[in-house]
N, C-alpha and C positions, 0 to 999 in steps of 0.2 A: 636626944636624938637616937634613931635606929642606926646602928652601925651599917656602914653602906654596903660591905661584904655580906653581911648577914641578910638585910634586906634583899640584895641581888639573889642569894642562894635561896632565900623563900619563894621570891618571885619566880625564878628558874623551875624550882620545883613543881611550882603550880601549873607551870605551862610545859609545852613542848611534847611531853609525855604522859598522854592521858591515862594510862594504865598504871602509872607508877603507884607502888605501894606508900601508903602515909600522904597521899595527895591532899594537901591542906585545904583544897577547893573543892565544893560539891559540883562544880560546874565540869563536865567531862564529855567535851564534843567528840565525836567520831571522826577522826583523820584518816582512818584506815582504808576506807571504801568511798571514793568520791564519785558523785555523778554531777557533770557538768550542767549549771542550771542556765546557761547563756544559749540564745538562739545563735548558730553558727552565722558570721559574718562573711558576705561574699565581697569579692573585687573584681570578678569577671562575671558576665553574662553567661546563662546556660549553655548559650550558642558557642561562646568561646571556650568554655571548658570542654565542650565536645570536640571544637576544632583542635584545642591541644593535645586532647587524648588522641584522636585520629592522627596528627602529626608525629606524635610518638611512635605510634603504630607504623607510620610511614618511614621514620628512622630505621626501626628494627628491620623493615622488611626490606627496603632500599639500600640503606647504608650499613646496618648491621653492627654488631659489637664484638670487639676483639676479646677473645676468650683464651687465655695462656694456658688453661690447664686441658690436658687432653682428654681427662676422663669426661669432663664437662661438655667438651667439644662432641664427644662421642654419645653422651645423654641427648644433646640436642640433635645430633645427625639422626640419631633412630626414632626421635619424635616426629621428624619432618623437616627440620631446619637444614638451610643451605650452607655449609660449611667449605670454606676455601681453604685446603691443606698448608697452602704456600703462605698464606697471609694470617692464618688464625682467626679470620674474620667469621662471624656466624651471622646469617639473616634470619630472621625469625619471623614466621607468616602471623598475620593477625588472628587466624584461626586457633593457633598454637596458644596465642596469649590469652584469648576468649575461653578456652579450655581449662587454662590455668587459674584464671579468674573464678571461673564456676566451680573448681573444686577446693579451692583456698577457704578455711573456714571464717566466717563472719564473726565469730566470737571463739576466744582461747581462753580456757581457764588453765592458768599458771599456779602450780602448787607450790607453796611455801613449806618451810620447816614446822610452822604452826598454822592449823587450819585457820585461824582466824585472822591470817595474813594473806591468804590465797587471794588472788586476783582475776577479775573477768576483764580481760582485754577486747574491747569491743567499743563501736562507735558510740560515744555518750559517757563512757566512762572516763575518768583522768587520774593518771598516775605520775607522779614525780619521781626523778632521780636527781642523785648529786652530779657535779660536774665530773668528768671522766676522761681517761686517757690521757693525763697530763703527764709529762717527764719530770716536772719540778712540783715542789710543795713550799707553800710560804706562809708564815703566820708573822705576828707583830714582834715577839720575843726572839724568835731563832732565825728570822730573814727567808731569803727565797734560797733554797738548796736542792740538790738532785734527789728524787723520790728514793726512799728506802721501805723495807718490809715494816720497821716501825711506824713510819708514816702511813703506809696502806692500813694497817691496823687500827691506827688512830681514827682514820677516817671510817672504816668498818664500825667502831665503837659509835662515832657521831650519828651515822645513818641509821645504826639500830637503835639509838636513843630517841630519835624523833619519828613520831607516827606518819607525818606528813611526807616523809620520803619512803618510798612505798617498794622499791626494789634496790639491790645491792649492785655496785658497780665498780669498774676498775678505776677508782677516783685518781689514783697515782701510780706510776709504774715503779715497783720496787726493784730499782736498778743493781743495789747491793747483793742480788741472788742470781745465780749462773741462770742463763735462759734455758739450761736443760731441765731446771729444776724448779722454776719460777712458778709454774702454774700449780705444783703441789704446795708452795707457801702460800698462794693466793687463795686456792680453795681452802685450804685448811683455816685461814683465817676466815672466811665468810662462813664456812659450817660450824666451826666451833663458837664462834662470836655472836652468830646472828641467827634468826629464825625467818629471815625474809628470803624471797626468791633470789638466788644466786646468779652470777654472770660467770660466764665460760669463754676464755679465749678462744678463737678459731685460728689457731697457727699450726694446723696440721693434725692428720688423723691421729698419730700417736698420743699428741699431746691432749686432744680432744677425747679419745678413748680413755685415756688417765684420767681425766677429769670427771667423764660420765661415771666412770666406776666409782670415784669419790662421794658422788652425790649418791650413787644408790647404796653406798655402805653407810653413809650419814642418816639415809632416809629408810633404811631397812627393806630396800628394794629387791625384788628379783629383775632381771633384764627385760621379761615381759612387762612386769608391772610399771617399769621406768618408761618403757616404750609406748605405754599405752594412755600416759598424761605427761604434760609438759613440767618439768622440774627445775629447769634452768633455761638461760636464754643467751644469745649471742648478738652482736652488732657486725653486720656484713657493710663494710664500705667500698662501693666500686671506685675505679680509678679514672674519676671525668677529665676527659671526655671519652666515652666510650670504650670503657676496657674494663675487664674482670681479672684481677691476678690469680695466681696460682692458690696461694691460701685462703684466700676469700670465696674462690669458687669451691675449694674443697669444703670449707667450712659450710656453704649452703647446703651441699650433697650429705656431708656428716650429721648436720642437726636434722635436715629432713628425714633422713632415713631412720634416725633415733626418734622422731617424733618431738624434738625440742624446738624452741622457738626461736626464729631467725628474725631480726629487725634489720631489712634490707635497705641500707640507706646511702644513696649517692650524696657526694658532697661538692655541690655545684655553686662556687662563687663566681657570681655574675661578672664578666669583663675579664676573668682569668681562665677558669676551666669550664665555663658555660658563657652563653651569648649574654651580652651587657643588659638586655631587658629582663625583666622580671619574667614576662611570658616564654621568653625564648630560654631562660635558666631553667623554668619548671618544665618545658617541653624535653630538655636534655634529661632532667632529672626523672621525669615520669617514663621516659624510655628504658633508662637504666634500672629503675626500681622494676618495671615490668620484666626486663630480661632476666634479672634474679629472682624475682617470684616465680617465672616460668621454670626456671632450672629446677626450683625446689619442689614444684609439683610435677614435674618430670620424674625427679627421683622417688618422689613418694606423693602420690595424691592424697589431699587433705593435709599434708605437712602443715604445722601452724605458722603462719608467716605475718609479720607487721610491714605495712607499708611504710617506707622511711623518707623523710624529708629533712635537710638541712640545708637549705640554700639562703644565702646571703650574698653580699657584694664585697668587693675589695675597695681600698682606697685607691683610686689611678692616679695619685701621686706618687704612692711608695709599693704600691701592690700588696700591700698588708691587708689581712682579712679583717672585715669589720662586722659586728653584730649590735643587734639592739636599735638597727638603723630602720628609717621607714620602709627601705627596699627588703631588709629581713622580714620584717611584720608583713608586708605585702606578699611576700614569697610563701610565708607560713598559711595565711589565710587563702591564698591559692591553692597551696597543696591539700588544704583542709578541703577545699571542693572536688579537687581531683580524688581523693580518698573516698568522699562521699558517693562520688560519681562511679568508682569502681566496688564500694560496698565493704572496704575492708578497715580493719581498726590501723592505725598509723601513728607514727612518732613524729615529734618536732624537736627543735633544738633550741635551747636558751644561750646565755653565756654572755661574755663580755670580751672586748678587746682592751679593756685599760689594762694598767701595768700594776696596779694597786689597788686594794679595798677601798675606793673613793666614792665621791658623788657621781662620777661618770660611771663606774662599774656598777654602782646601785641603779642608776636610771636606764643604762643599757640592758642590765639583766631584768628589770622590772616591764620594761618595753617588750622584750622577747617574751616574757612570760605571758602578758597579755595579748601578744599574738597568738599565743598557743592557746590560751583558755577562748579567746574569741573566734578561733578557726576550729575548736573541737577536736584537739588533739588528743589521742588516747594515752600516750606516753611522751612526757617532756624530758628528754636527756637534758645535762648540764643546767638545771634549775636553781642550782645552789653551790657557789664556791668558785665556780669558774673563772679564770682571769687570763689576760694576755692571749685571747683567740685559743685557748686550750694549752697553752706551754707552762701554765702554772693552776694550782688550785689551792684555794686559802682557807684555813681553818677557820678565821673569824668571820670571812665573807661567807662561808657555810651557814655559820649561825644568823648573821643577819639577813641572808636570802631566806632561812627558813620563817623568819618573820612574815615576809611577803605571802611565802607559801600558805601559811597558816592563816593568814587574812583572806587569800582566796578560798581554802577550804570553809572558812566560816561562811562565806557566801553561798555555799553548797546546801547549808541547810535552812530548811523551812522558817520562813519568819511569820509568827503567828498573826493572824488577822482577826480572831474570833472576838466576840463581845468583851470577854475578860482582858484581852490584850488592849482593845480599843480604849478602855478603860474610863466609861463615863463616870464611873463612882468615884474614881481617883480624882478625876476633874472636879466633881461636885464637892469633895471633901476638902479641897485647898481653897482658902478664901482669896479674892484678889489681892495681889501683893504679898501673897505668902511663898511658900517653896516645898517641894514634894519630897525633900530627904527624909521626913517623917512618916509620910503618908502610908498608910496599911499596903497599897498597892506596891510602893518601893519596898518596904522592908520584908515583904514577901519573897522580893525578887533580887536584891541587890548583890546576893552573892553570886549570883550565876547570870545577871542580865548582859553583862557586857565581856568582849573578849579581852583579856589580860595580857598586855604586851610581853615579848619573851626579852626583847633587847631594848626597845623605846624607854626612854625616861619622860615621864610626865609631870615630874615634880617643877615648881617654880625655879627661876633663875637663883634665887637666894640658896634655897635647898641643894641646888644641884651644884652649886660653887662649893657650898660646906662639905659636899660629899666628895670632891675632889674633882671636879669638872671633867668628867669622863667623857670622851667621845663615844659613840655606838659602837665603833671597832674596839676600843677599849673595853667596853662593858661584856662584847661578845668573846673577847680573850678570856675573861674572867669564867664566862659560861662554859666555854669548850674545856677549859683547864678544869673545872668542877667536873663536868661529865666524864672526863676521862680518869679523873681521880677516884671517882664514885663508881665507876662502871662495872657491873656483873653481868656476864653473859648468861641468856637463858640456859637455864639447867638442863633442859634436853640438849641444847647444843654443844654445850661444854662437854657432855657426856660422849659426845661422839669421838672426842680426841683420841682415845686409846685405838680404836679399830683403824681411824686414819693415819694414825703415827705408825702402825704395823705396816700399811698399805705403803707410805710413804718410804720407810727404812727398805724395804724390799724393792722398790721401784729404784730408788736412789744406788743402791746396792748395784742393780743391772745396768746402771748408766743413766737412768732417767731418760727423757725423749727431748730431742733437738726440736725447736720449731721449724717449719717450713716456710722458704720465702721464696 
């Protein structure tokens, strides 16, 4: 019998990282650049979408949004918005919004460290990210614990390994690093361990400027070259309902002026921070997103922005957020209609409210994933590993969720339907009652015909029992442990350590940069 660990190791090497040296399978699907093959599914009529958009504009015109950053209020005022100095409320005319939507790019080329990992963010493309922003990390062996730099680096290695995870993200907060210096450690890990598009925290101009400089140093860019293209991204969250706080507003301005990507995302939980109906929650979300998009375009017309959606509902018994619910899926489908209505690339959100990586976690995450796929989301954040409504991120769940993402990615590939694929000769070759195992048609294709699972075990009960009766979560644990043990950073990324460390040492000696609150 084949040793279980050896079998799992070979299976893992064959899949997951299609460019890996020594790949034992000749099957090499491309997971790096995905085009959504499905027609977007609507839940509202065209008239209803137009009504939601019009009502969102009315919210901005008549009710306004509270903007806590004075500089942002000045930008709005100079562009023609009505600003109340006593309440910080900003009322934005629909003509300003229309102008902003006209200048926002429909397609954004995001530059990675390796040209083969560049992304085109536009309607029709499909990009997946791991769960992000969690204060805690969990795994089967070490349990649930506060996030550390070591845990952050482990997630960077896993995300780098899997081609179906296209961008880096702040999977877990490294709370063991002082917040004056945390952005240095986070950026160093991303830039020296990965060649994918990095994430930058929007926590005040000093930290953002430091982070931009690290990206420029790692990529060998002048300031002009950096600002001419998009080399990193951030996520901007409004404080629903109808409030834009200081660091988020500053982040919109900083990223827009530098020509870097802002994913502007209200977090509207129906029944809590938004109306209890899906249409009402989407109306508020749409208004808040349009306000952020407008600020970005005022700061720099043509600034790369991604329309953001992360609306779901709460448990009305406890007030806890819920994900992968029918309302979450419906809100995602509706957000896709609104994004297509304004013509911009957009993000959705996956994830689960389950407390551990179990059946609930799997089905909630996969329903959220299908909501994103069927709504045509350009970017799906929290697609792998996210638990507890964002309070933790799991190493083994990241691996099991990658299985689902790779399955979706396989559906993006064309399915041959020519005469050779239809296979009349193969059918003629096999006599009634026979089998196709040894048919020429099969022998020519069997190595590459089917997707080979990353985590799933297709052995029969007897073989599974003799191999240790491992659950999918247990098998995933073995996979992430092997990936971390065998990890080697891309050579070009690792080579940037020297210049980055010099910069970090100097800025640390100068006292770092405190985040803005």
